[in-house]
FIKOLZA-1660 file (N, C-alpha, C; in steps of 0.1 Angstrom, whole numbers, plus 5000, padded with zeros to 4 digits):
% residues 252
   i   px   py   pz ch aa at
   1 4890 5185 4994  A  X  N
   1 4892 5191 4974  A  X CA
   1 4904 5182 4975  A  X  C
   2 4907 5169 4967  A  X  N
   2 4916 5159 4967  A  X CA
   2 4923 5163 4949  A  X  C
   3 4917 5170 4942  A  X  N
   3 4918 5175 4929  A  X CA
   3 4917 5191 4926  A  X  C
   4 4923 5193 4916  A  X  N
   4 4921 5210 4914  A  X CA
   4 4922 5204 4898  A  X  C
   5 4913 5219 4893  A  X  N
   5 4910 5219 4879  A  X CA
   5 4920 5226 4870  A  X  C
   6 4928 5224 4860  A  X  N
   6 4940 5231 4854  A  X CA
   6 4938 5233 4838  A  X  C
   7 4939 5246 4838  A  X  N
   7 4932 5245 4820  A  X CA
   7 4948 5245 4813  A  X  C
   8 4950 5231 4803  A  X  N
   8 4959 5232 4799  A  X CA
   8 4963 5236 4781  A  X  C
   9 4968 5235 4773  A  X  N
   9 4972 5234 4759  A  X CA
   9 4976 5221 4752  A  X  C
  10 4962 5213 4748  A  X  N
  10 4968 5206 4738  A  X CA
  10 4968 5209 4726  A  X  C
  11 4986 5204 4722  A  X  N
  11 4990 5203 4710  A  X CA
  11 4989 5192 4703  A  X  C
  12 4983 5190 4690  A  X  N
  12 4987 5183 4678  A  X CA
  12 4993 5183 4665  A  X  C
  13 4997 5177 4658  A  X  N
  13 5000 5180 4644  A  X CA
  13 4985 5186 4637  A  X  C
  14 4981 5186 4639  A  X  N
  14 4964 5197 4633  A  X CA
  14 4963 5210 4642  A  X  C
  15 4974 5212 4655  A  X  N
  15 4969 5224 4660  A  X CA
  15 4969 5224 4675  A  X  C
  16 4965 5237 4679  A  X  N
  16 4964 5235 4694  A  X CA
  16 4951 5244 4702  A  X  C
  17 4948 5235 4713  A  X  N
  17 4935 5237 4717  A  X CA
  17 4936 5239 4733  A  X  C
  18 4928 5246 4740  A  X  N
  18 4927 5250 4754  A  X CA
  18 4915 5238 4759  A  X  C
  19 4922 5230 4768  A  X  N
  19 4912 5223 4773  A  X CA
  19 4909 5215 4787  A  X  C
  20 4903 5215 4797  A  X  N
  20 4904 5211 4811  A  X CA
  20 4909 5200 4818  A  X  C
  21 4920 5197 4827  A  X  N
  21 4920 5188 4832  A  X CA
  21 4922 5187 4845  A  X  C
  22 4919 5179 4853  A  X  N
  22 4919 5177 4868  A  X CA
  22 4931 5171 4871  A  X  C
  23 4939 5175 4881  A  X  N
  23 4952 5174 4886  A  X CA
  23 4947 5167 4900  A  X  C
  24 4955 5159 4905  A  X  N
  24 4955 5154 4916  A  X CA
  24 4960 5160 4926  A  X  C
  25 4959 5163 4938  A  X  N
  25 4967 5172 4947  A  X CA
  25 4973 5162 4957  A  X  C
  26 4987 5165 4957  A  X  N
  26 4996 5157 4962  A  X CA
  26 5002 5168 4977  A  X  C
  27 5001 5164 4990  A  X  N
  27 5007 5170 4999  A  X CA
  27 5013 5166 5010  A  X  C
  28 5021 5172 5013  A  X  N
  28 5031 5168 5028  A  X CA
  28 5022 5162 5036  A  X  C
  29 5022 5155 5043  A  X  N
  29 5015 5154 5059  A  X CA
  29 5025 5151 5067  A  X  C
  30 5032 5151 5077  A  X  N
  30 5040 5148 5091  A  X CA
  30 5033 5141 5096  A  X  C
  31 5040 5129 5101  A  X  N
  31 5035 5120 5111  A  X CA
  31 5044 5121 5124  A  X  C
  32 5037 5118 5135  A  X  N
  32 5038 5122 5148  A  X CA
  32 5038 5109 5156  A  X  C
  33 5043 5104 5162  A  X  N
  33 5042 5093 5171  A  X CA
  33 5047 5096 5186  A  X  C
  34 5037 5093 5196  A  X  N
  34 5038 5101 5206  A  X CA
  34 5045 5112 5208  A  X  C
  35 5039 5122 5202  A  X  N
  35 5044 5139 5201  A  X CA
  35 5057 5138 5193  A  X  C
  36 5063 5132 5187  A  X  N
  36 5077 5130 5184  A  X CA
  36 5077 5128 5165  A  X  C
  37 5083 5138 5160  A  X  N
  37 5078 5134 5146  A  X CA
  37 5090 5122 5142  A  X  C
  38 5083 5115 5130  A  X  N
  38 5086 5103 5129  A  X CA
  38 5095 5104 5112  A  X  C
  39 5086 5113 5104  A  X  N
  39 5085 5111 5089  A  X CA
  39 5072 5119 5087  A  X  C
  40 5076 5122 5073  A  X  N
  40 5068 5131 5063  A  X CA
  40 5065 5127 5055  A  X  C
  41 5055 5124 5044  A  X  N
  41 5051 5114 5035  A  X CA
  41 5045 5122 5025  A  X  C
  42 5046 5126 5013  A  X  N
  42 5035 5131 5003  A  X CA
  42 5030 5121 4998  A  X  C
  43 5013 5127 5002  A  X  N
  43 5002 5116 4996  A  X CA
  43 4991 5121 4992  A  X  C
  44 4980 5120 4990  A  X  N
  44 4968 5119 4985  A  X CA
  44 4963 5121 4997  A  X  C
  45 4953 5132 5006  A  X  N
  45 4950 5136 5013  A  X CA
  45 4939 5129 5019  A  X  C
  46 4938 5115 5020  A  X  N
  46 4925 5111 5022  A  X CA
  46 4932 5097 5031  A  X  C
  47 4921 5092 5040  A  X  N
  47 4926 5079 5045  A  X CA
  47 4936 5081 5053  A  X  C
  48 4935 5094 5062  A  X  N
  48 4953 5094 5069  A  X CA
  48 4953 5084 5082  A  X  C
  49 4942 5084 5087  A  X  N
  49 4944 5079 5098  A  X CA
  49 4951 5063 5097  A  X  C
  50 4943 5054 5087  A  X  N
  50 4951 5043 5079  A  X CA
  50 4966 5047 5074  A  X  C
  51 4966 5056 5068  A  X  N
  51 4980 5059 5065  A  X CA
  51 4991 5061 5072  A  X  C
  52 4985 5069 5083  A  X  N
  52 4998 5071 5096  A  X CA
  52 5000 5059 5108  A  X  C
  53 4991 5049 5106  A  X  N
  53 4992 5038 5116  A  X CA
  53 5000 5028 5105  A  X  C
  54 4996 5027 5092  A  X  N
  54 5004 5016 5084  A  X CA
  54 5016 5019 5083  A  X  C
  55 5021 5037 5077  A  X  N
  55 5035 5040 5080  A  X CA
  55 5044 5037 5090  A  X  C
  56 5039 5040 5101  A  X  N
  56 5047 5037 5115  A  X CA
  56 5048 5022 5114  A  X  C
  57 5039 5014 5111  A  X  N
  57 5041 4998 5112  A  X CA
  57 5051 4992 5099  A  X  C
  58 5052 5003 5088  A  X  N
  58 5062 4997 5079  A  X CA
  58 5077 5002 5080  A  X  C
  59 5074 5010 5089  A  X  N
  59 5088 5019 5095  A  X CA
  59 5092 5010 5108  A  X  C
  60 5085 5000 5116  A  X  N
  60 5093 4990 5123  A  X CA
  60 5088 4995 5135  A  X  C
  61 5080 5011 5137  A  X  N
  61 5078 5013 5150  A  X CA
  61 5067 5009 5161  A  X  C
  62 5061 5003 5153  A  X  N
  62 5053 4995 5159  A  X CA
  62 5047 4981 5154  A  X  C
  63 5042 4972 5160  A  X  N
  63 5036 4960 5153  A  X CA
  63 5028 4953 5159  A  X  C
  64 5022 4945 5153  A  X  N
  64 5003 4939 5154  A  X CA
  64 5007 4935 5170  A  X  C
  65 4996 4938 5179  A  X  N
  65 4997 4934 5195  A  X CA
  65 4996 4949 5202  A  X  C
  66 5005 4959 5196  A  X  N
  66 5006 4974 5202  A  X CA
  66 4991 4975 5201  A  X  C
  67 4987 4985 5212  A  X  N
  67 4979 4993 5214  A  X CA
  67 4978 5006 5207  A  X  C
  68 4968 5011 5200  A  X  N
  68 4970 5025 5195  A  X CA
  68 4956 5030 5209  A  X  C
  69 4966 5040 5211  A  X  N
  69 4952 5047 5225  A  X CA
  69 4942 5059 5213  A  X  C
  70 4950 5066 5206  A  X  N
  70 4941 5078 5199  A  X CA
  70 4951 5080 5184  A  X  C
  71 4942 5084 5178  A  X  N
  71 4946 5090 5163  A  X CA
  71 4941 5107 5163  A  X  C
  72 4948 5116 5158  A  X  N
  72 4945 5126 5157  A  X CA
  72 4946 5133 5143  A  X  C
  73 4941 5136 5138  A  X  N
  73 4944 5142 5122  A  X CA
  73 4938 5154 5124  A  X  C
  74 4949 5164 5122  A  X  N
  74 4948 5179 5119  A  X CA
  74 4945 5187 5107  A  X  C
  75 4944 5196 5108  A  X  N
  75 4941 5202 5096  A  X CA
  75 4957 5211 5090  A  X  C
  76 4968 5211 5101  A  X  N
  76 4978 5216 5092  A  X CA
  76 4990 5203 5089  A  X  C
  77 4981 5195 5085  A  X  N
  77 4989 5185 5074  A  X CA
  77 5000 5176 5084  A  X  C
  78 4991 5169 5094  A  X  N
  78 4998 5165 5107  A  X CA
  78 4990 5155 5111  A  X  C
  79 4996 5141 5114  A  X  N
  79 4989 5132 5118  A  X CA
  79 4994 5131 5134  A  X  C
  80 4988 5127 5143  A  X  N
  80 4994 5123 5154  A  X CA
  80 4988 5110 5161  A  X  C
  81 4999 5101 5163  A  X  N
  81 4992 5089 5168  A  X CA
  81 5000 5086 5184  A  X  C
  82 4993 5080 5188  A  X  N
  82 4997 5078 5204  A  X CA
  82 4990 5061 5205  A  X  C
  83 5006 5057 5206  A  X  N
  83 5003 5044 5207  A  X CA
  83 5018 5035 5217  A  X  C
  84 5013 5021 5220  A  X  N
  84 5026 5015 5225  A  X CA
  84 5033 5012 5212  A  X  C
  85 5050 5019 5216  A  X  N
  85 5058 5018 5205  A  X CA
  85 5072 5019 5209  A  X  C
  86 5078 5017 5204  A  X  N
  86 5095 5018 5207  A  X CA
  86 5101 5026 5197  A  X  C
  87 5106 5038 5201  A  X  N
  87 5114 5047 5191  A  X CA
  87 5128 5044 5192  A  X  C
  88 5132 5038 5183  A  X  N
  88 5146 5035 5185  A  X CA
  88 5155 5043 5172  A  X  C
  89 5164 5056 5174  A  X  N
  89 5165 5070 5171  A  X CA
  89 5179 5064 5165  A  X  C
  90 5189 5053 5169  A  X  N
  90 5201 5052 5162  A  X CA
  90 5199 5038 5153  A  X  C
  91 5189 5035 5150  A  X  N
  91 5194 5021 5143  A  X CA
  91 5191 5025 5127  A  X  C
  92 5203 5015 5123  A  X  N
  92 5203 5017 5108  A  X CA
  92 5188 5015 5099  A  X  C
  93 5191 5026 5092  A  X  N
  93 5179 5026 5079  A  X CA
  93 5184 5027 5065  A  X  C
  94 5175 5022 5057  A  X  N
  94 5178 5016 5043  A  X CA
  94 5168 5026 5037  A  X  C
  95 5175 5033 5024  A  X  N
  95 5164 5043 5016  A  X CA
  95 5157 5031 5007  A  X  C
  96 5144 5032 5003  A  X  N
  96 5138 5020 4997  A  X CA
  96 5135 5025 4984  A  X  C
  97 5131 5019 4978  A  X  N
  97 5128 5019 4959  A  X CA
  97 5114 5026 4958  A  X  C
  98 5112 5035 4968  A  X  N
  98 5100 5044 4964  A  X CA
  98 5103 5058 4958  A  X  C
  99 5093 5060 4947  A  X  N
  99 5095 5075 4939  A  X CA
  99 5100 5082 4948  A  X  C
 100 5114 5092 4943  A  X  N
 100 5120 5103 4950  A  X CA
 100 5132 5097 4961  A  X  C
 101 5129 5085 4965  A  X  N
 101 5136 5079 4973  A  X CA
 101 5136 5084 4990  A  X  C
 102 5125 5088 4993  A  X  N
 102 5120 5093 5005  A  X CA
 102 5121 5081 5015  A  X  C
 103 5114 5071 5015  A  X  N
 103 5110 5059 5023  A  X CA
 103 5123 5052 5031  A  X  C
 104 5119 5053 5037  A  X  N
 104 5130 5043 5047  A  X CA
 104 5125 5033 5059  A  X  C
 105 5134 5018 5057  A  X  N
 105 5132 5013 5064  A  X CA
 105 5145 5009 5075  A  X  C
 106 5139 5001 5084  A  X  N
 106 5148 4994 5094  A  X CA
 106 5154 4985 5091  A  X  C
 107 5170 4981 5090  A  X  N
 107 5176 4972 5082  A  X CA
 107 5168 4956 5091  A  X  C
 108 5168 4960 5102  A  X  N
 108 5168 4946 5108  A  X CA
 108 5153 4941 5107  A  X  C
 109 5143 4949 5097  A  X  N
 109 5131 4942 5094  A  X CA
 109 5131 4933 5084  A  X  C
 110 5144 4933 5075  A  X  N
 110 5150 4924 5064  A  X CA
 110 5153 4911 5067  A  X  C
 111 5155 4910 5082  A  X  N
 111 5162 4896 5086  A  X CA
 111 5153 4888 5103  A  X  C
 112 5144 4901 5104  A  X  N
 112 5133 4892 5115  A  X CA
 112 5125 4880 5109  A  X  C
 113 5122 4871 5118  A  X  N
 113 5114 4862 5116  A  X CA
 113 5097 4868 5108  A  X  C
 114 5092 4860 5102  A  X  N
 114 5080 4864 5100  A  X CA
 114 5067 4859 5105  A  X  C
 115 5056 4861 5107  A  X  N
 115 5044 4861 5113  A  X CA
 115 5039 4846 5105  A  X  C
 116 5031 4835 5114  A  X  N
 116 5028 4822 5104  A  X CA
 116 5015 4828 5100  A  X  C
 117 5016 4828 5088  A  X  N
 117 5006 4831 5074  A  X CA
 117 4989 4821 5079  A  X  C
 118 4980 4829 5076  A  X  N
 118 4967 4824 5077  A  X CA
 118 4963 4815 5066  A  X  C
 119 4956 4803 5067  A  X  N
 119 4950 4793 5053  A  X CA
 119 4942 4804 5048  A  X  C
 120 4946 4805 5036  A  X  N
 120 4937 4811 5025  A  X CA
 120 4940 4809 5016  A  X  C
 121 4928 4805 5002  A  X  N
 121 4931 4806 4990  A  X CA
 121 4921 4812 4980  A  X  C
 122 4922 4814 4965  A  X  N
 122 4912 4816 4959  A  X CA
 122 4914 4816 4947  A  X  C
 123 4904 4817 4942  A  X  N
 123 4896 4811 4926  A  X CA
 123 4899 4820 4913  A  X  C
 124 4895 4821 4902  A  X  N
 124 4898 4833 4893  A  X CA
 124 4886 4841 4894  A  X  C
 125 4872 4835 4897  A  X  N
 125 4863 4843 4901  A  X CA
 125 4866 4858 4908  A  X  C
 126 4876 4855 4922  A  X  N
 126 4877 4862 4931  A  X CA
 126 4890 4869 4926  A  X  C
 127 4897 4864 4919  A  X  N
 127 4907 4874 4915  A  X CA
 127 4901 4882 4904  A  X  C
 128 4890 4880 4896  A  X  N
 128 4888 4886 4885  A  X CA
 128 4879 4898 4894  A  X  C
 129 4873 4897 4905  A  X  N
 129 4865 4905 4916  A  X CA
 129 4875 4913 4919  A  X  C
 130 4882 4909 4925  A  X  N
 130 4896 4916 4931  A  X CA
 130 4903 4929 4922  A  X  C
 131 4906 4921 4910  A  X  N
 131 4911 4934 4902  A  X CA
 131 4903 4944 4898  A  X  C
 132 4892 4939 4892  A  X  N
 132 4878 4952 4889  A  X CA
 132 4877 4957 4896  A  X  C
 133 4873 4956 4911  A  X  N
 133 4865 4966 4918  A  X CA
 133 4880 4973 4923  A  X  C
 134 4892 4971 4920  A  X  N
 134 4901 4980 4922  A  X CA
 134 4906 4988 4915  A  X  C
 135 4902 4985 4904  A  X  N
 135 4904 4993 4890  A  X CA
 135 4893 5002 4893  A  X  C
 136 4883 5000 4895  A  X  N
 136 4868 5010 4891  A  X CA
 136 4867 5012 4903  A  X  C
 137 4875 5013 4915  A  X  N
 137 4866 5015 4929  A  X CA
 137 4862 5032 4929  A  X  C
 138 4872 5043 4924  A  X  N
 138 4868 5053 4922  A  X CA
 138 4869 5059 4906  A  X  C
 139 4863 5073 4902  A  X  N
 139 4868 5080 4893  A  X CA
 139 4880 5083 4892  A  X  C
 140 4891 5084 4903  A  X  N
 140 4901 5094 4907  A  X CA
 140 4912 5087 4890  A  X  C
 141 4911 5076 4890  A  X  N
 141 4922 5068 4877  A  X CA
 141 4920 5070 4869  A  X  C
 142 4908 5072 4864  A  X  N
 142 4905 5078 4849  A  X CA
 142 4908 5094 4849  A  X  C
 143 4903 5096 4856  A  X  N
 143 4899 5115 4859  A  X CA
 143 4913 5121 4861  A  X  C
 144 4921 5116 4867  A  X  N
 144 4938 5123 4867  A  X CA
 144 4951 5115 4864  A  X  C
 145 4947 5098 4862  A  X  N
 145 4959 5094 4861  A  X CA
 145 4972 5095 4863  A  X  C
 146 4969 5092 4880  A  X  N
 146 4979 5098 4885  A  X CA
 146 4979 5091 4900  A  X  C
 147 4970 5080 4899  A  X  N
 147 4970 5073 4914  A  X CA
 147 4975 5060 4915  A  X  C
 148 4978 5054 4920  A  X  N
 148 4981 5037 4925  A  X CA
 148 4968 5035 4932  A  X  C
 149 4964 5023 4930  A  X  N
 149 4953 5014 4942  A  X CA
 149 4958 5004 4950  A  X  C
 150 4954 5000 4957  A  X  N
 150 4954 4990 4968  A  X CA
 150 4941 4982 4972  A  X  C
 151 4940 4971 4966  A  X  N
 151 4927 4963 4969  A  X CA
 151 4930 4948 4979  A  X  C
 152 4915 4950 4987  A  X  N
 152 4919 4940 4993  A  X CA
 152 4907 4927 4992  A  X  C
 153 4907 4916 4994  A  X  N
 153 4899 4907 4992  A  X CA
 153 4900 4894 5004  A  X  C
 154 4893 4894 5013  A  X  N
 154 4891 4885 5019  A  X CA
 154 4877 4874 5026  A  X  C
 155 4876 4868 5033  A  X  N
 155 4867 4861 5034  A  X CA
 155 4853 4865 5028  A  X  C
 156 4843 4866 5021  A  X  N
 156 4832 4870 5020  A  X CA
 156 4831 4882 5010  A  X  C
 157 4843 4881 5002  A  X  N
 157 4846 4889 4987  A  X CA
 157 4854 4901 4992  A  X  C
 158 4856 4908 4982  A  X  N
 158 4860 4922 4982  A  X CA
 158 4854 4929 4995  A  X  C
 159 4869 4937 5000  A  X  N
 159 4867 4946 5009  A  X CA
 159 4869 4962 5008  A  X  C
 160 4879 4964 5005  A  X  N
 160 4882 4980 5006  A  X CA
 160 4892 4981 4991  A  X  C
 161 4893 4992 4987  A  X  N
 161 4905 4999 4978  A  X CA
 161 4911 5010 4985  A  X  C
 162 4922 5010 4986  A  X  N
 162 4927 5026 4989  A  X CA
 162 4938 5031 4976  A  X  C
 163 4936 5042 4976  A  X  N
 163 4942 5049 4965  A  X CA
 163 4953 5058 4971  A  X  C
 164 4961 5064 4961  A  X  N
 164 4973 5076 4968  A  X CA
 164 4980 5074 4957  A  X  C
 165 4988 5090 4956  A  X  N
 165 4999 5089 4946  A  X CA
 165 5008 5081 4945  A  X  C
 166 5015 5078 4953  A  X  N
 166 5020 5065 4955  A  X CA
 166 5018 5053 4959  A  X  C
 167 5022 5039 4953  A  X  N
 167 5020 5031 4956  A  X CA
 167 5023 5025 4969  A  X  C
 168 5034 5031 4977  A  X  N
 168 5036 5023 4989  A  X CA
 168 5026 5033 5000  A  X  C
 169 5024 5043 4996  A  X  N
 169 5014 5048 5006  A  X CA
 169 5001 5042 5004  A  X  C
 170 4993 5037 4992  A  X  N
 170 4986 5028 4992  A  X CA
 170 4985 5014 5001  A  X  C
 171 4996 5010 5002  A  X  N
 171 4998 4998 5006  A  X CA
 171 4999 5002 5022  A  X  C
 172 5004 5013 5023  A  X  N
 172 5003 5016 5041  A  X CA
 172 4990 5020 5044  A  X  C
 173 4981 5023 5038  A  X  N
 173 4967 5023 5040  A  X CA
 173 4958 5014 5043  A  X  C
 174 4962 5004 5037  A  X  N
 174 4960 4988 5040  A  X CA
 174 4964 4983 5051  A  X  C
 175 4978 4981 5054  A  X  N
 175 4982 4976 5062  A  X CA
 175 4979 4984 5076  A  X  C
 176 4973 4994 5075  A  X  N
 176 4967 5004 5087  A  X CA
 176 4954 4999 5089  A  X  C
 177 4943 4998 5080  A  X  N
 177 4934 4995 5081  A  X CA
 177 4932 4977 5092  A  X  C
 178 4947 4970 5084  A  X  N
 178 4942 4959 5093  A  X CA
 178 4951 4959 5107  A  X  C
 179 4959 4964 5107  A  X  N
 179 4967 4971 5121  A  X CA
 179 4955 4973 5128  A  X  C
 180 4944 4979 5126  A  X  N
 180 4933 4986 5131  A  X CA
 180 4925 4976 5136  A  X  C
 181 4922 4967 5128  A  X  N
 181 4913 4958 5130  A  X CA
 181 4903 4958 5125  A  X  C
 182 4899 4964 5113  A  X  N
 182 4892 4965 5105  A  X CA
 182 4888 4955 5097  A  X  C
 183 4902 4950 5088  A  X  N
 183 4899 4936 5080  A  X CA
 183 4910 4927 5089  A  X  C
 184 4906 4913 5082  A  X  N
 184 4915 4904 5090  A  X CA
 184 4930 4904 5077  A  X  C
 185 4938 4895 5083  A  X  N
 185 4952 4894 5073  A  X CA
 185 4948 4884 5065  A  X  C
 186 4941 4876 5067  A  X  N
 186 4939 4862 5058  A  X CA
 186 4931 4867 5050  A  X  C
 187 4940 4869 5035  A  X  N
 187 4929 4877 5026  A  X CA
 187 4943 4876 5013  A  X  C
 188 4939 4884 5005  A  X  N
 188 4946 4890 4991  A  X CA
 188 4944 4903 4987  A  X  C
 189 4962 4903 4990  A  X  N
 189 4965 4919 4987  A  X CA
 189 4967 4925 4969  A  X  C
 190 4961 4933 4963  A  X  N
 190 4965 4934 4950  A  X CA
 190 4971 4949 4949  A  X  C
 191 4980 4951 4942  A  X  N
 191 4987 4963 4940  A  X CA
 191 4988 4969 4924  A  X  C
 192 4986 4982 4921  A  X  N
 192 4988 4985 4909  A  X CA
 192 5002 4986 4907  A  X  C
 193 5012 4989 4916  A  X  N
 193 5025 4991 4916  A  X CA
 193 5035 4980 4916  A  X  C
 194 5047 4980 4915  A  X  N
 194 5056 4973 4912  A  X CA
 194 5057 4960 4927  A  X  C
 195 5065 4951 4927  A  X  N
 195 5062 4941 4943  A  X CA
 195 5079 4936 4944  A  X  C
 196 5081 4956 4952  A  X  N
 196 5097 4957 4957  A  X CA
 196 5098 4951 4965  A  X  C
 197 5112 4951 4972  A  X  N
 197 5114 4946 4987  A  X CA
 197 5104 4952 4997  A  X  C
 198 5103 4965 5001  A  X  N
 198 5095 4968 5010  A  X CA
 198 5080 4970 5009  A  X  C
 199 5073 4967 4998  A  X  N
 199 5061 4963 4994  A  X CA
 199 5054 4952 5000  A  X  C
 200 5063 4944 4996  A  X  N
 200 5066 4926 4999  A  X CA
 200 5066 4921 5013  A  X  C
 201 5075 4936 5022  A  X  N
 201 5080 4933 5030  A  X CA
 201 5070 4934 5042  A  X  C
 202 5062 4944 5040  A  X  N
 202 5049 4953 5048  A  X CA
 202 5037 4940 5048  A  X  C
 203 5035 4933 5037  A  X  N
 203 5025 4922 5036  A  X CA
 203 5027 4908 5046  A  X  C
 204 5044 4906 5042  A  X  N
 204 5047 4892 5047  A  X CA
 204 5047 4896 5065  A  X  C
 205 5051 4908 5066  A  X  N
 205 5053 4911 5082  A  X CA
 205 5038 4914 5088  A  X  C
 206 5024 4916 5084  A  X  N
 206 5013 4913 5084  A  X CA
 206 5005 4901 5087  A  X  C
 207 5015 4890 5081  A  X  N
 207 5010 4878 5078  A  X CA
 207 4997 4876 5066  A  X  C
 208 4997 4887 5056  A  X  N
 208 4989 4885 5044  A  X CA
 208 4993 4873 5032  A  X  C
 209 4988 4864 5034  A  X  N
 209 4992 4852 5025  A  X CA
 209 4990 4852 5011  A  X  C
 210 4984 4862 5002  A  X  N
 210 4984 4862 4988  A  X CA
 210 4990 4879 4985  A  X  C
 211 5001 4881 4981  A  X  N
 211 5000 4891 4973  A  X CA
 211 5000 4896 4960  A  X  C
 212 4992 4904 4949  A  X  N
 212 4996 4901 4933  A  X CA
 212 4994 4916 4931  A  X  C
 213 4999 4915 4919  A  X  N
 213 5002 4927 4911  A  X CA
 213 5001 4928 4898  A  X  C
 214 4998 4943 4895  A  X  N
 214 4994 4944 4882  A  X CA
 214 5010 4943 4871  A  X  C
 215 5019 4944 4882  A  X  N
 215 5035 4946 4872  A  X CA
 215 5040 4936 4880  A  X  C
 216 5054 4938 4878  A  X  N
 216 5064 4927 4881  A  X CA
 216 5070 4929 4898  A  X  C
 217 5074 4918 4897  A  X  N
 217 5081 4919 4912  A  X CA
 217 5096 4920 4911  A  X  C
 218 5107 4931 4922  A  X  N
 218 5120 4926 4921  A  X CA
 218 5125 4911 4925  A  X  C
 219 5140 4913 4926  A  X  N
 219 5146 4897 4932  A  X CA
 219 5142 4899 4942  A  X  C
 220 5145 4908 4950  A  X  N
 220 5147 4911 4966  A  X CA
 220 5131 4908 4973  A  X  C
 221 5121 4913 4967  A  X  N
 221 5108 4909 4967  A  X CA
 221 5105 4897 4963  A  X  C
 222 5111 4888 4957  A  X  N
 222 5107 4875 4955  A  X CA
 222 5113 4867 4968  A  X  C
 223 5125 4874 4970  A  X  N
 223 5133 4866 4984  A  X CA
 223 5124 4866 4992  A  X  C
 224 5118 4877 4998  A  X  N
 224 5110 4881 5012  A  X CA
 224 5098 4873 5005  A  X  C
 225 5096 4869 4996  A  X  N
 225 5079 4860 4995  A  X CA
 225 5086 4845 4998  A  X  C
 226 5096 4842 4991  A  X  N
 226 5099 4828 4998  A  X CA
 226 5100 4827 5009  A  X  C
 227 5110 4835 5018  A  X  N
 227 5113 4835 5029  A  X CA
 227 5101 4836 5036  A  X  C
 228 5092 4841 5035  A  X  N
 228 5079 4842 5044  A  X CA
 228 5064 4832 5041  A  X  C
 229 5071 4824 5026  A  X  N
 229 5058 4813 5022  A  X CA
 229 5047 4820 5012  A  X  C
 230 5049 4836 5015  A  X  N
 230 5034 4839 5008  A  X CA
 230 5032 4836 4991  A  X  C
 231 5023 4837 4989  A  X  N
 231 5019 4838 4976  A  X CA
 231 5024 4850 4968  A  X  C
 232 5029 4853 4958  A  X  N
 232 5036 4861 4954  A  X CA
 232 5028 4860 4936  A  X  C
 233 5022 4868 4931  A  X  N
 233 5015 4868 4918  A  X CA
 233 5019 4882 4909  A  X  C
 234 5025 4881 4898  A  X  N
 234 5026 4894 4893  A  X CA
 234 5019 4889 4874  A  X  C
 235 5019 4905 4867  A  X  N
 235 5010 4905 4857  A  X CA
 235 4997 4901 4858  A  X  C
 236 4987 4903 4866  A  X  N
 236 4977 4902 4872  A  X CA
 236 4964 4905 4864  A  X  C
 237 4959 4894 4854  A  X  N
 237 4946 4903 4849  A  X CA
 237 4936 4890 4852  A  X  C
 238 4922 4892 4850  A  X  N
 238 4911 4885 4853  A  X CA
 238 4911 4873 4841  A  X  C
 239 4916 4858 4850  A  X  N
 239 4915 4848 4842  A  X CA
 239 4933 4847 4838  A  X  C
 240 4940 4852 4846  A  X  N
 240 4959 4852 4843  A  X CA
 240 4964 4858 4856  A  X  C
 241 4971 4852 4859  A  X  N
 241 4981 4853 4874  A  X CA
 241 4997 4844 4868  A  X  C
 242 5005 4854 4870  A  X  N
 242 5021 4845 4866  A  X CA
 242 5026 4844 4882  A  X  C
 243 5023 4832 4888  A  X  N
 243 5027 4827 4905  A  X CA
 243 5044 4828 4903  A  X  C
 244 5046 4833 4911  A  X  N
 244 5063 4834 4909  A  X CA
 244 5068 4827 4924  A  X  C
 245 5055 4824 4935  A  X  N
 245 5059 4817 4945  A  X CA
 245 5046 4814 4952  A  X  C
 246 5049 4799 4955  A  X  N
 246 5036 4795 4965  A  X CA
 246 5025 4793 4952  A  X  C
 247 5024 4790 4945  A  X  N
 247 5012 4789 4938  A  X CA
 247 4999 4777 4942  A  X  C
 248 5001 4769 4953  A  X  N
 248 4988 4760 4955  A  X CA
 248 4979 4768 4959  A  X  C
 249 4981 4784 4965  A  X  N
 249 4971 4789 4970  A  X CA
 249 4963 4796 4960  A  X  C
 250 4963 4796 4942  A  X  N
 250 4956 4799 4935  A  X CA
 250 4949 4790 4930  A  X  C
 251 4936 4787 4930  A  X  N
 251 4926 4777 4924  A  X CA
 251 4924 4776 4910  A  X  C
 252 4926 4766 4901  A  X  N
 252 4924 4770 4888  A  X CA
 252 4909 4765 4883  A  X  C
% end
């Protein structure tokens, strides 16, 4: 169960009434790498394999090419990942702009070289498909008004949307699915959240050439996009995109 039903009091100038609302369940999930605890994420308890792998990638513990041997999703709010990895316990970490200030990335990830981006472009029909299918992927958004979505489109059309209470978690789920080889990195990601530094950084490190958002980028998110050479688009709607970098991948 990922929602609970709650009775609320609706108050208006005309009076009050009791109504039923659906509330998204937010739960802590501990992520372990080779039996070592590396962090806890407050998440929508869904797509936890992808979340755990994407979280480890985002933190810099694993990189594309590292083998994943096994993933165990436990009933006790824990995911165990067994993989080729390096635990760097003493390196400098930066607290990200994620809600609550609980996300962290290694400082070295901001200066490492990015992989070469795959050849990819998309037109406005594809952008409309990506936006519409992301926003209508499930009823959770309309039912709870408490989820972010991260949709993905690559060769052949729309592929998937991952949802979570946090925009970072939704992106981590997409990164995890690509890391696990379920989708090619040659595509376009669309998020309902802001394109801050760590959001763009994850996509750049994965080699995704087009990153789009319903809202705005930050200055450091834009700087990372420029360094990586990826296309960064904001305020995206069907028939409109404000491209902050590398507009040539958007075919009008």
